[in-house]
N, C-alpha and C positions, 0 to 999 in steps of 0.2 A: 120551361122543365119538367127532369122527370124527378118522383120522390124515388128516397133512400129509403129505409128500416136504420136505426143504428142503432148501435150493442143493449143500449136502456132495457129494449125491447125485453117483453117477457113472459113469452111463446101464448099468451091470451088465447091466440085463432080467434080473434075477429073482424082484422082487419078479412082474414083471406075471401070470405066469400061476400066482402063488402063490393073488392075489385070488381068495375065491371068488364074488367078485359083481360080477366082473369091474367095479369100480369107477377101478382101476389103467390110466391110460395114459399116451405118449408125452404133455409136450407140445409145444413149443414150442423148448428145450432141457432138461428136464432131465424123468423121470419125475409124475406131477401125479398127483394120490386124490378123487375125485368126491367132497362130502363126501357128499350128495343117498343116495349110493348103500354109503360102508365102515360095515359092522360093527362095527368092530374085528375079528371073523368072529366075533360074538354068535351063536348057532345055526347056527354049522357047526364050531368049533372051541375052544374053550381062551381063548387066546390068537394076537393076528394075526400070519398067518404070514407076513407080509412084516416085517415088522419084526421076526419069525426068521428071516428069509435073511439079509437085507439084511448085506450083511459092515463098511457105514461107519453102521453107527450112523443112520441119517439122515430119522428115520419116527417125529418126537413125535405127543402127542395134540394138535390144533386147539384152538389160543384158542377161534377166533372158533366154533368149530360143538361150545359144549361141550353132550352127554347123558351121560341118565344107563342105567343099563344095561337094563333097562324099557323105554326111549325109545331106544335099539343095538333090543330085541327084539319090539319093535312095531315095525320100519322092517327087519328082518330077513321077519320074516311078512308085510309091503305087500310086500318086494323077491317074493321066493318065493311067495305066493299063497296066502297063510296063512291069511288071514283069518276068523277065526269070527263065526255068525254072528251082527250087534250088533252086532261088534265098529266098527263103519263102516270098511268093505272100499274107499271113497272114495280113487281115491293126490294 
């Protein structure tokens, strides 16, 4: 699953620079996560870095974007252009 930021966000600015995929951005009121870029840090780290640094624990899994670890791995490979021949490199 991609992650999401809930309205408990206090806009502390610590999550955005931690995201290796640049999936976190400041929305109209609070930070948001682009589910098309979020891999839960699969391919980069063992755990989502935004969750690790969030002081208010407002970054749960997004139930609207259910993805298993293999799907997140494929997304990571697509985002980092590490697609093997025959894997369909079209994004």
